[in-house]
Residue, then its C-alpha position, 0 to 999 in steps of 0.5 A: m105858256s103862249d104859242s111861239d108862232g114864227v120861231d122854229e125849233i125853239t126849246h123852252g126851259t126853266e132853271r133855278v139859279n141865284d135863288v130865282s126861277i128863270h124861264y128861257v128859250t134856246a135854239g140852234s147850235g154853235p157858240p153861245l149868243v145870249l139875248l137879254h130883253g127889256w121892259p115892257q117885253t120878254w124873250y118874245e121880242w127876239r122872235d123874228v131874229i132868233p131863227s137867223f141867229a140860230a143858224d150860226y149860234t146857240v141862242i139863249a134868250p131868258d126872261l129876266r127875273g121879275m118879267g115874262d115867265s120867270g120868278t118875281p122875287q122881292s129883291g135883287y133887281d140891281k143889274d149886277t144881280v140880274a147879270t149874275d142870274i144870267r151867268q149862272l143860267v149860262h153855266a147851268l146850261g153847260y156853257g161855263d167853259e165858253r166865252i159868250a156873246l151878249v146882246g142887251h136891249d133896254w134894261g137888258m143893256p145895263t144887264a149885259y154891261a154888268y155881266a161883261a164888267q163883272y165876268r170879263e174873261e167869259v164874254a167875247a163880244l157885247c152888243v147893246l141897244e136903245a138904253g143908257l147906263p145909269g151912273v156913267r154920264e149926266d144926261e136926260k135919261r134919269h129924267f124920263w117921266h116913266t123912269r121917275f113914275h116907275g121908281v115910286q114904291d108901290l104906287p104905279e102897280r096900284l094905278v096900272a093894275g087892271r089897265e095893263r093893256l092900255y098902259l103898255e100899248w102906249f109905250y109900244k106905239e109912242g116908242a116906235y117909228d113903225p107902231s105896226a111892228i109889234d102886232s096884236d099877237a106880240r102885244g097880247e103876249y106881253v100883256r099876258c106876262y105883265s098882267q100875271p101876279g107880280g108882273l107889274r111890280g117885277g118890271f117896275e123894280y128895274y127902275r127902283a134899282y136905278d141908284d144902285d145901278a148908278e153906283n155899281n156902273a161908276a165902279h165898273a167904269e173905272t176899268p174900261l171894257e176891252i172887248p169889242v162893243l157894238a152900240l145901237g140906237g134908233a133914229a126915232s128914239f135914243r139916237s146916239l145916247p147908247i153909243e155915247d154911254m158905251n164910249a164912256v165905259a169901253i175902249d173898242v166901240e162901234g156905233e150906229v143909229f138905225e134909220n127908220a127905227g124907234h125903240w123896238i129895233p129887233e121888231e121894227r127892222p129885224e132883217y137889218f138888225v140880224e145883218r148888222v149884229g151878225s157882221f159884228l159878231e163874225t169879226a168879234m168872235e174870231 
């Protein structure tokens, strides 16, 4: 486990839920706030915002199955299953009787949506950023080159193995408005995780579940979410796409495109991210 510099008073833990070992961190006290990361990152993407959120919430930031220091099973990467992992973790940590707030970035976005859509009475508010929802609209997200490449069985692992830093750093730079926001320590932590046995495969499996996710999301969308939703995009990345996708599946949606931000909003603009999400949650959780 790497050092957690810059994150005060966090606690690391591991819980076996839904037949997979899930690593997580917690901090703070108050209503539960669950932060779900994306690829190619881990819980560590939230390092700059956890201390602020922990002043008002019990922050739970897990490593999703197959990523970070969580287990890497052979299957179960459709987002309905990944969401069930997190729901069981929330219950195992003693918050099964409380309505939670969910924040999901990148693959954490469809995971957070799947959680809210499956367990509607357990979620009070949902914030999603910088991703789309497979299956809800026909647009360009299925056609991103890396979505197609990562979806090929076995080949990406073989080509990237031994070149993890070179490959991952391309995404941190290309997806950013400010490439310096993900510094060398953060890149080193992410590369450490994706260089572990199974680390590359676990991340790529999220893309291989795209068609299953599309089918599940289409079914969920037949009953729109009624909880408050905040959808965010980076002006140098997905822009309004997260807002448009959430408007297709939810009734009460706020949206904003963050200026001076790319794909890595919590790291590129952490202070404003906390301010914007905190203001939303303050109203939504009343």
